[in-house]
DRENLOPA-652577 format. One line per field, with one value per residue: residue number from 1; residue in three letters; x, z, y of N, C-alpha, C in turn. Coordinates in Angstrom, 3 decimals. Layout:
N
seq = (NUM, ...)
type = (Ala, ...)
n.xx = (X, ...)
n.zz = (Z, ...)
n.yy = (Y, ...)
ca.xx = (X, ...)
ca.zz = (Z, ...)
ca.yy = (Y, ...)
c.xx = (X, ...)
c.zz = (Z, ...)
c.yy = (Y, ...)
//
This chain:
117
seq = (1, 2, 3, 4, 5, 6, 7, 8, 9, 10, 11, 12, 13, 14, 15, 16, 17, 18, 19, 20, 21, 22, 23, 24, 25, 26, 27, 28, 29, 30, 31, 32, 33, 34, 35, 36, 37, 38, 39, 40, 41, 42, 43, 44, 45, 46, 47, 48, 49, 50, 51, 52, 53, 54, 55, 56, 57, 58, 59, 60, 61, 62, 63, 64, 65, 66, 67, 68, 69, 70, 71, 72, 73, 74, 75, 76, 77, 78, 79, 80, 81, 82, 83, 84, 85, 86, 87, 88, 89, 90, 91, 92, 93, 94, 95, 96, 97, 98, 99, 100, 101, 102, 103, 104, 105, 106, 107, 108, 109, 110, 111, 112, 113, 114, 115, 116, 117)
type = (Met, Asn, Phe, Glu, Asn, Tyr, Gln, Ser, Tyr, Ile, Leu, Pro, Ile, Ile, Ile, Ile, Leu, Phe, Phe, Ala, Tyr, Arg, Phe, Tyr, Arg, Phe, Lys, Val, Ile, Lys, Asn, Lys, Leu, Pro, Val, Leu, Leu, Lys, Ser, Gly, Ala, Leu, Leu, Ile, Asp, Val, Arg, Ser, Val, Ser, Glu, Tyr, Thr, Gln, Gly, His, Asn, Pro, Gln, Ser, Ile, Asn, Ile, Pro, Leu, Asp, Val, Leu, Asn, Lys, Glu, Ser, Leu, Lys, Leu, Asp, Lys, Thr, Lys, Thr, Ile, Ile, Leu, Cys, Cys, Ala, Ser, Gly, Thr, Arg, Ser, Gly, Ile, Ala, Val, Gly, Ile, Leu, Lys, Lys, Asn, Gly, Phe, Lys, Asn, Val, Leu, Asn, Ala, Gly, Pro, Trp, Thr, Asn, Thr, Leu, Ser)
n.xx = (128.291, 129.005, 130.330, 129.236, 128.848, 131.627, 132.507, 132.423, 134.098, 136.150, 137.892, 138.707, 140.214, 142.409, 143.632, 144.442, 146.144, 148.168, 148.488, 150.238, 152.092, 153.570, 153.681, 155.749, 157.663, 159.234, 159.948, 162.157, 163.726, 164.373, 165.667, 167.924, 168.904, 171.167, 173.255, 173.325, 173.978, 176.729, 177.689, 178.218, 175.908, 172.825, 171.212, 168.079, 165.309, 162.074, 159.837, 159.014, 160.564, 160.608, 158.927, 160.695, 162.601, 161.158, 161.989, 164.151, 165.757, 169.280, 171.574, 170.217, 169.687, 168.463, 166.579, 163.797, 160.728, 159.183, 161.997, 163.202, 163.587, 165.181, 167.549, 168.586, 170.114, 172.579, 173.554, 175.131, 175.098, 175.357, 175.363, 173.928, 171.180, 168.384, 164.691, 162.490, 159.383, 156.833, 155.180, 155.382, 155.059, 155.508, 157.875, 157.930, 157.179, 159.149, 161.233, 159.827, 160.830, 163.570, 164.510, 163.577, 165.223, 167.577, 168.150, 169.517, 170.121, 167.153, 165.332, 162.699, 162.112, 160.105, 158.531, 160.146, 160.671, 160.748, 163.318, 165.407, 167.053)
n.zz = (-61.839, -61.059, -59.852, -57.825, -56.165, -55.532, -54.102, -51.292, -50.579, -50.688, -48.452, -46.028, -47.957, -48.780, -46.319, -45.010, -46.990, -46.511, -43.886, -44.288, -46.382, -44.098, -42.462, -44.149, -44.483, -42.276, -41.478, -43.921, -42.367, -40.376, -41.261, -41.992, -40.279, -38.131, -39.726, -40.057, -36.902, -37.328, -38.511, -36.969, -36.438, -34.702, -32.467, -31.557, -28.438, -27.958, -26.215, -22.603, -19.851, -17.754, -19.702, -20.979, -18.858, -18.603, -20.660, -23.297, -25.944, -25.630, -26.974, -27.393, -26.600, -24.375, -24.944, -24.699, -26.316, -25.384, -24.653, -27.386, -28.774, -27.311, -26.378, -28.846, -30.240, -29.380, -30.556, -33.303, -36.624, -38.818, -38.305, -38.661, -37.452, -35.601, -34.641, -32.331, -30.698, -29.055, -30.602, -32.943, -33.469, -32.173, -32.736, -35.375, -35.339, -34.357, -36.188, -37.814, -35.981, -35.756, -38.166, -39.494, -37.362, -38.697, -39.659, -41.636, -42.441, -41.652, -39.063, -39.076, -36.912, -36.391, -34.325, -30.355, -29.993, -32.662, -33.166, -32.156, -32.513)
n.yy = (57.077, 59.703, 62.644, 63.931, 61.326, 60.473, 62.077, 61.996, 60.173, 62.055, 63.531, 61.390, 59.750, 61.637, 61.524, 59.571, 59.147, 61.165, 60.436, 57.711, 58.476, 59.336, 57.509, 56.807, 58.734, 58.293, 55.957, 55.786, 57.255, 55.860, 53.783, 54.872, 56.641, 54.601, 55.310, 58.134, 58.664, 58.189, 59.683, 61.804, 63.048, 65.128, 63.444, 64.499, 65.238, 66.030, 65.797, 66.581, 66.673, 65.034, 62.959, 62.100, 60.338, 58.271, 56.914, 56.197, 57.160, 56.024, 57.380, 59.765, 63.199, 65.566, 68.141, 70.520, 71.120, 73.198, 75.227, 74.795, 77.046, 78.814, 77.521, 75.922, 77.696, 77.297, 75.091, 73.686, 74.439, 73.617, 71.050, 67.697, 67.659, 65.429, 65.390, 64.124, 62.035, 61.947, 61.047, 62.074, 65.051, 66.356, 67.065, 67.866, 70.239, 71.116, 70.735, 73.091, 74.999, 75.087, 75.301, 77.729, 78.840, 78.682, 76.335, 73.333, 70.797, 69.065, 67.041, 64.481, 62.438, 61.015, 59.479, 58.852, 55.776, 55.424, 55.441, 53.802, 51.168)
ca.xx = (128.739, 129.247, 130.985, 128.771, 128.796, 132.513, 133.005, 132.515, 135.199, 137.922, 139.022, 139.395, 141.230, 143.234, 143.749, 144.535, 147.400, 148.695, 149.312, 150.863, 153.471, 153.733, 154.821, 156.948, 158.815, 159.434, 160.954, 162.903, 164.456, 164.809, 166.994, 169.063, 169.130, 172.028, 174.319, 173.141, 174.592, 177.665, 178.532, 178.610, 174.800, 172.492, 169.232, 167.239, 164.108, 161.734, 159.793, 159.149, 161.834, 159.599, 158.830, 162.075, 163.481, 160.854, 162.614, 164.604, 167.491, 170.516, 172.201, 169.951, 169.677, 166.991, 166.059, 162.022, 159.995, 159.608, 162.940, 164.188, 164.013, 166.335, 168.724, 169.381, 171.285, 173.305, 173.861, 175.894, 173.834, 176.609, 175.113, 172.648, 169.039, 166.906, 163.987, 161.938, 159.109, 156.099, 154.166, 156.020, 153.583, 155.890, 159.130, 157.365, 157.241, 160.537, 161.936, 160.237, 161.596, 165.287, 164.556, 163.401, 166.728, 169.022, 169.259, 169.468, 170.149, 167.110, 164.924, 162.094, 162.134, 158.082, 158.021, 161.259, 160.466, 161.351, 164.455, 165.612, 167.781)
ca.zz = (-61.163, -61.023, -58.826, -55.967, -55.314, -55.496, -52.394, -49.725, -50.284, -51.298, -47.245, -46.004, -48.457, -47.876, -44.906, -46.029, -47.606, -45.376, -42.558, -45.264, -46.443, -42.469, -41.931, -44.956, -43.813, -40.492, -41.747, -44.235, -40.942, -39.086, -41.432, -42.358, -38.275, -37.439, -40.091, -39.920, -36.196, -37.535, -38.928, -36.598, -36.766, -32.977, -31.757, -29.856, -28.212, -27.501, -25.521, -21.927, -18.983, -16.870, -20.103, -21.375, -18.079, -18.953, -20.915, -24.452, -26.512, -25.157, -27.739, -27.580, -25.499, -24.295, -25.285, -25.031, -27.772, -24.478, -24.584, -28.261, -29.367, -26.414, -26.847, -30.417, -29.880, -28.399, -31.763, -34.575, -36.801, -39.632, -37.930, -39.282, -36.682, -35.929, -33.857, -31.563, -29.798, -28.444, -31.736, -33.814, -33.961, -31.445, -33.367, -36.627, -35.006, -33.657, -37.244, -38.422, -35.206, -35.947, -39.615, -38.512, -37.154, -39.990, -39.611, -43.468, -42.397, -39.776, -40.176, -38.241, -36.282, -36.014, -32.204, -30.329, -29.484, -33.908, -32.976, -31.337, -33.864)
ca.yy = (57.074, 61.127, 63.028, 63.684, 60.402, 60.511, 63.880, 62.030, 59.567, 62.653, 63.699, 59.698, 59.240, 62.603, 61.379, 58.365, 59.085, 61.821, 59.293, 56.616, 59.705, 60.323, 56.632, 56.309, 58.672, 58.147, 54.409, 56.148, 58.199, 55.144, 52.747, 55.822, 57.047, 54.839, 56.028, 59.569, 59.127, 57.807, 61.038, 62.967, 63.557, 65.029, 63.280, 65.505, 64.031, 67.028, 65.391, 67.129, 65.760, 63.167, 61.831, 61.849, 59.930, 57.050, 55.621, 57.010, 56.100, 56.582, 58.488, 61.428, 64.686, 66.050, 69.429, 69.877, 71.760, 74.670, 75.464, 74.494, 77.971, 79.761, 76.352, 76.119, 78.679, 76.290, 73.799, 73.365, 74.515, 73.124, 68.682, 66.483, 67.457, 64.277, 65.054, 62.705, 62.968, 60.734, 60.730, 63.019, 65.470, 68.257, 66.910, 68.146, 71.670, 71.253, 71.322, 74.173, 75.654, 74.898, 75.659, 78.938, 80.034, 78.978, 74.680, 74.002, 69.629, 69.074, 65.393, 64.658, 61.262, 60.508, 58.205, 57.797, 54.075, 55.080, 55.954, 52.531, 49.679)
c.xx = (129.115, 130.241, 130.462, 128.844, 130.905, 133.660, 132.723, 133.566, 136.608, 138.629, 139.544, 140.059, 142.499, 143.841, 144.623, 146.041, 148.828, 149.228, 150.291, 152.371, 153.441, 154.917, 155.953, 158.111, 159.320, 160.482, 161.865, 164.102, 165.084, 165.790, 167.621, 169.712, 171.066, 173.582, 174.842, 173.905, 175.942, 178.937, 178.395, 176.760, 174.106, 171.544, 168.562, 166.174, 163.095, 160.444, 160.364, 160.205, 160.847, 159.223, 159.692, 162.991, 162.672, 161.312, 162.468, 166.215, 168.566, 171.350, 171.661, 170.057, 168.881, 166.683, 164.616, 162.530, 159.583, 160.805, 163.855, 164.319, 165.992, 167.239, 168.969, 170.361, 173.098, 174.270, 174.715, 175.341, 174.697, 175.912, 173.784, 171.767, 168.693, 166.274, 163.369, 160.521, 157.855, 155.359, 154.299, 155.409, 154.725, 157.409, 159.188, 157.580, 158.417, 161.593, 161.963, 161.126, 163.560, 165.594, 164.692, 164.662, 167.886, 169.290, 168.603, 168.741, 169.168, 165.665, 163.955, 161.828, 160.719, 158.342, 159.380, 161.844, 161.046, 162.826, 165.919, 166.290, 166.607)
c.zz = (-61.143, -59.874, -57.529, -55.450, -54.738, -54.425, -51.600, -49.197, -50.078, -49.628, -46.451, -46.736, -48.693, -47.152, -44.494, -45.969, -47.074, -44.095, -43.191, -45.449, -45.630, -42.199, -42.735, -44.719, -43.118, -40.947, -42.608, -43.235, -40.561, -39.957, -42.720, -40.904, -37.978, -38.495, -40.211, -38.661, -35.973, -37.451, -38.649, -35.451, -34.999, -33.103, -30.602, -29.460, -27.396, -27.215, -23.703, -21.567, -18.392, -18.393, -20.672, -20.422, -18.186, -19.433, -23.023, -24.995, -26.105, -25.247, -27.709, -26.765, -25.475, -24.095, -25.691, -25.389, -26.081, -24.745, -25.562, -28.881, -29.039, -26.683, -27.037, -30.591, -29.313, -29.345, -32.672, -35.720, -38.673, -39.224, -38.652, -37.662, -36.648, -35.023, -33.579, -30.290, -29.288, -29.772, -33.041, -34.176, -33.066, -31.816, -34.410, -36.173, -34.570, -34.918, -38.062, -37.550, -35.987, -37.475, -39.261, -38.554, -37.600, -40.524, -41.113, -42.722, -40.873, -40.226, -38.995, -37.880, -36.145, -33.793, -31.698, -29.886, -31.392, -34.010, -32.658, -32.459, -33.727)
c.yy = (58.508, 61.818, 63.266, 62.666, 59.569, 61.230, 63.296, 60.688, 60.835, 63.172, 62.233, 59.602, 60.432, 61.882, 60.516, 58.280, 59.690, 60.626, 58.002, 57.704, 59.277, 59.362, 56.267, 57.723, 58.780, 56.736, 54.689, 56.870, 57.336, 54.206, 53.777, 56.508, 56.105, 55.384, 57.256, 59.820, 59.592, 59.199, 61.607, 64.209, 63.980, 63.906, 63.776, 65.220, 65.706, 66.944, 66.022, 66.268, 64.464, 62.253, 61.354, 60.803, 58.791, 56.610, 57.108, 56.623, 56.676, 57.143, 60.007, 62.056, 65.010, 67.286, 69.804, 70.778, 73.438, 75.591, 75.444, 75.563, 78.634, 78.312, 76.373, 76.384, 78.263, 74.649, 74.273, 73.833, 74.135, 71.061, 68.631, 66.933, 65.879, 64.670, 63.863, 63.309, 61.552, 59.891, 61.779, 64.830, 66.303, 68.181, 67.513, 69.947, 71.623, 72.196, 73.135, 75.159, 75.604, 75.083, 77.451, 80.061, 79.650, 77.628, 74.355, 71.689, 69.106, 67.376, 64.863, 62.907, 60.454, 60.458, 58.315, 56.998, 54.294, 54.611, 54.796, 51.397, 48.199)
//
């Protein structure tokens, strides 16, 4: 077999590895969550208010993604911030917003259901 035969497998393999890594990272954060929360970390759910009211971790606060940039001015930059949403995509965007605003310890927990015990 030559390289041309393997080319069609490269993109699917990359996609599988991306999602496997993402799943692994969410799992690691889920395992660390109780300790992080006990040590003073903030759990922020960046879904919309209506999504949040349909179900959320009782230890979380709701700051929708569209107001996070402005509301981040009220947050303590020295605390660990754990972000969640519906799938992990918006919380991933939120990580970038907070890091751009000077937050150092920011984690993406992925789906909010991942933050439940």
